[in-house]
Backbone as CSV, one residue per row, in Angstrom:
resi,resn,N_x,N_y,N_z,CA_x,CA_y,CA_z,C_x,C_y,C_z
1,MET,-34.782,-1.166,18.576,-33.579,-2.031,17.908,-33.796,-2.180,16.183
2,ARG,-35.029,-2.143,16.025,-34.788,-2.437,14.459,-34.085,-1.208,13.719
3,TYR,-34.697,0.111,14.271,-33.632,1.234,13.938,-32.093,1.063,14.019
4,LEU,-31.928,0.563,15.036,-30.175,0.097,15.277,-29.843,-0.699,14.536
5,LEU,-30.553,-1.770,14.288,-29.650,-2.947,13.260,-29.844,-2.326,12.050
6,ALA,-31.000,-1.587,11.493,-30.778,-1.294,10.112,-29.631,-0.195,9.773
7,SER,-29.355,0.689,10.656,-28.716,1.873,11.247,-27.033,1.108,10.916
8,LEU,-26.708,0.229,11.627,-25.959,-0.848,11.821,-25.457,-1.390,10.158
9,PHE,-26.686,-1.937,9.545,-26.150,-2.560,8.399,-25.536,-1.571,7.504
10,LEU,-26.479,-0.730,7.084,-25.887,0.601,6.301,-24.310,1.336,6.775
11,LEU,-23.908,1.230,7.801,-22.811,1.450,8.002,-21.847,0.382,7.219
12,ILE,-21.997,-0.705,7.841,-20.819,-1.932,7.385,-21.065,-2.084,5.950
13,VAL,-22.356,-1.826,5.024,-21.879,-1.598,3.844,-21.583,-0.373,3.551
14,ALA,-21.633,0.553,3.786,-20.656,2.007,3.481,-19.487,1.940,3.783
15,MET,-19.088,1.041,4.916,-17.606,0.690,4.951,-17.244,-0.322,3.542
16,ALA,-18.063,-1.266,3.827,-17.396,-2.094,2.940,-17.488,-1.380,0.899
17,LEU,-18.128,-0.577,0.777,-17.792,0.145,-0.604,-16.693,1.161,-0.438
18,ALA,-16.464,1.647,0.555,-15.301,2.494,0.399,-14.208,2.109,1.071
19,GLY,-13.852,0.661,1.213,-13.105,-0.055,1.476,-12.461,-1.146,-0.050
20,CYS,-13.611,-1.120,-0.946,-13.392,-1.528,-2.370,-13.145,-0.251,-3.161
21,ALA,-13.779,0.675,-2.904,-13.433,1.989,-3.677,-11.536,2.297,-3.710
22,ALA,-11.316,1.812,-2.359,-9.631,2.279,-2.160,-8.758,1.040,-2.718
23,LEU,-9.161,-0.025,-3.258,-8.339,-0.953,-3.563,-7.570,-0.475,-4.862
24,PRO,-6.400,-0.713,-4.866,-5.387,-0.057,-6.290,-6.129,-0.937,-7.401
25,GLN,-6.235,-0.493,-8.477,-6.335,-1.096,-9.959,-5.148,-2.048,-10.164
26,PRO,-5.574,-3.304,-10.475,-4.259,-4.364,-11.423,-3.583,-4.048,-12.303
27,GLU,-2.319,-4.234,-12.093,-1.238,-3.495,-13.559,-1.873,-4.226,-14.704
28,THR,-1.902,-3.786,-15.966,-1.995,-4.394,-17.191,-0.522,-5.036,-17.826
29,PRO,-0.798,-6.407,-18.190,0.610,-6.453,-19.096,1.433,-5.565,-19.521
30,GLU,0.628,-4.531,-20.209,1.513,-3.385,-20.970,2.212,-2.650,-20.393
31,GLN,1.534,-2.223,-19.020,1.951,-1.606,-18.093,3.301,-1.970,-17.203
32,ALA,3.093,-3.477,-17.100,4.058,-4.231,-16.459,5.607,-4.220,-17.520
33,LEU,4.959,-4.587,-18.777,5.949,-4.545,-19.658,6.918,-2.760,-19.623
34,ALA,6.030,-2.014,-19.990,6.932,-0.434,-19.638,7.661,-0.464,-18.289
35,ARG,6.863,-0.936,-17.324,7.653,-0.715,-16.196,9.106,-1.577,-15.951
36,HIS,9.109,-2.480,-16.754,9.900,-3.341,-16.584,11.436,-2.872,-17.604
37,THR,11.040,-2.156,-19.188,11.639,-1.880,-19.884,12.360,-0.585,-19.432
38,ALA,11.513,0.339,-18.484,12.059,1.197,-17.668,13.112,0.965,-16.879
39,ILE,12.817,0.006,-16.388,14.111,-0.389,-15.265,15.133,-0.804,-16.026
40,CYS,14.921,-1.695,-17.096,16.297,-2.387,-17.265,16.886,-1.324,-18.437
41,GLN,16.130,-0.077,-18.848,16.942,0.828,-19.406,17.630,1.639,-18.948
42,GLN,17.462,1.900,-17.284,17.867,2.564,-16.159,19.301,1.949,-15.760
43,ALA,18.891,0.756,-16.018,20.136,-0.272,-15.780,21.513,0.078,-16.936
44,GLY,21.079,0.499,-18.246,22.318,0.945,-18.977,22.301,-0.193,-20.406
45,ILE,21.267,-0.894,-20.075,21.087,-1.937,-21.116,20.481,-1.594,-22.661
46,GLY,21.125,-1.617,-23.637,20.260,-1.388,-24.724,19.369,-2.277,-25.210
47,GLU,18.061,-1.788,-26.100,16.781,-2.842,-26.081,16.841,-3.324,-27.132
48,SER,17.895,-3.857,-28.097,18.059,-4.596,-29.117,19.462,-6.153,-29.143
49,THR,19.461,-6.005,-27.727,20.689,-6.921,-26.916,20.510,-7.855,-26.387
50,PRO,20.424,-9.406,-26.360,20.320,-10.269,-25.516,19.955,-10.197,-23.988
51,GLU,20.898,-9.227,-23.636,20.884,-8.825,-22.168,19.646,-8.354,-21.554
52,PHE,19.167,-7.363,-22.568,17.658,-6.919,-22.295,16.480,-7.644,-22.243
53,ARG,16.297,-8.934,-22.916,15.596,-9.981,-22.855,15.873,-10.461,-21.941
54,LEU,17.049,-10.787,-21.184,17.166,-11.546,-20.408,17.074,-10.498,-19.006
55,CYS,17.128,-9.298,-19.065,16.784,-8.354,-17.904,15.373,-8.560,-18.270
56,LEU,14.723,-8.182,-18.728,12.905,-8.301,-18.984,12.569,-9.625,-18.281
57,LEU,13.085,-11.248,-18.649,13.107,-12.156,-17.963,12.973,-12.227,-16.725
58,LEU,14.301,-11.779,-16.020,14.722,-11.597,-14.712,13.526,-10.770,-14.008
59,GLN,13.004,-9.761,-14.254,12.133,-8.755,-13.732,11.004,-9.678,-13.590
60,GLN,10.496,-10.287,-14.388,9.432,-10.910,-14.288,9.354,-12.591,-13.569
61,THR,11.030,-13.106,-13.546,10.696,-14.138,-12.489,10.828,-13.556,-11.018
62,ASN,11.376,-12.564,-10.716,11.651,-11.676,-9.507,9.960,-11.484,-9.145
63,GLU,9.252,-11.035,-9.873,7.856,-10.751,-9.559,7.117,-11.868,-9.205
64,ARG,7.273,-13.221,-9.963,6.754,-14.373,-9.883,7.132,-14.638,-7.838
65,LEU,8.321,-14.621,-7.802,9.008,-15.234,-6.891,8.399,-14.580,-5.711
66,ASP,8.221,-13.153,-5.471,7.682,-12.415,-4.540,6.426,-13.168,-4.647
67,ALA,5.487,-12.947,-5.543,4.150,-13.508,-5.260,4.179,-14.968,-4.358
68,VAL,5.095,-15.738,-5.006,5.312,-17.011,-3.929,5.536,-17.051,-2.794
69,GLU,6.599,-16.172,-2.636,7.254,-15.843,-1.173,5.795,-15.303,-0.256
70,ARG,5.135,-14.618,-0.568,3.752,-13.635,-0.194,2.958,-14.623,0.350
71,ARG,2.888,-15.877,-0.661,1.752,-16.900,-0.232,2.301,-17.719,0.608
72,LEU,3.692,-18.157,0.874,4.079,-18.691,1.615,4.062,-18.335,3.183
73,SER,4.407,-16.772,3.261,4.463,-16.537,4.565,2.974,-16.553,5.102
74,TRP,1.910,-16.671,4.299,0.549,-16.982,4.908,0.360,-18.272,5.129
75,ILE,0.910,-19.215,4.628,0.657,-20.254,5.014,1.676,-20.741,6.347
76,GLU,2.782,-20.254,6.152,3.534,-20.447,7.125,3.030,-19.675,8.789
77,GLN,2.103,-18.387,8.471,1.395,-18.061,9.435,0.410,-18.619,9.679
78,ASP,-0.279,-19.551,8.939,-1.066,-20.221,9.539,-0.987,-21.615,10.325
79,VAL,0.080,-22.004,9.716,0.989,-23.411,10.293,1.198,-22.845,11.802
80,ARG,1.945,-21.693,12.041,2.159,-21.128,13.392,1.418,-20.979,14.245
81,PHE,0.294,-20.547,13.840,-0.909,-20.521,14.717,-2.014,-21.295,14.884
82,PRO,-2.245,-22.615,14.924,-3.074,-23.645,14.826,-4.268,-23.079,15.644
83,PRO,-5.295,-24.081,14.982,-6.597,-23.371,15.979,-6.629,-24.119,17.221
84,PRO,-7.525,-24.060,18.271,-7.550,-24.391,19.488,-7.870,-25.746,19.286
85,TYR,-6.957,-26.485,20.569,-7.499,-28.122,20.564,-8.562,-28.119,21.609
86,TYR,-9.929,-29.143,21.294,-11.111,-28.882,21.753,-11.026,-30.406,22.430
87,GLY,-10.038,-31.069,22.265,-10.184,-32.653,22.861,-10.011,-33.659,21.508
88,ARG,-10.381,-35.162,21.678,-9.847,-35.703,20.529,-10.364,-35.352,19.480
89,TYR,-11.573,-35.089,19.217,-12.451,-34.939,18.068,-12.912,-33.623,17.696
90,TRP,-12.885,-32.893,16.801,-13.040,-31.421,16.334,-14.544,-31.222,16.799
91,TRP,-15.419,-32.038,16.692,-17.152,-31.754,17.079,-16.827,-32.116,18.177
């Protein structure tokens, strides 16, 4: 029994470490700016124009809105599936 628990523990630790290694690295602000710049340049907007700055601002705003929508979807999912009801009190 002891050998089984030890091997199960090692398996869980190995799976957790493998899962952590597979996570993507977060994007740095410089990489995000380069990606936004490339998107605006592909749209045909020159870099020294006010429209270019507006395009960069819109890209950042869209990313923030996407993050808010993802969080709201998780909140809605929690509300949609409430915990089970155990009577008048939860204890």
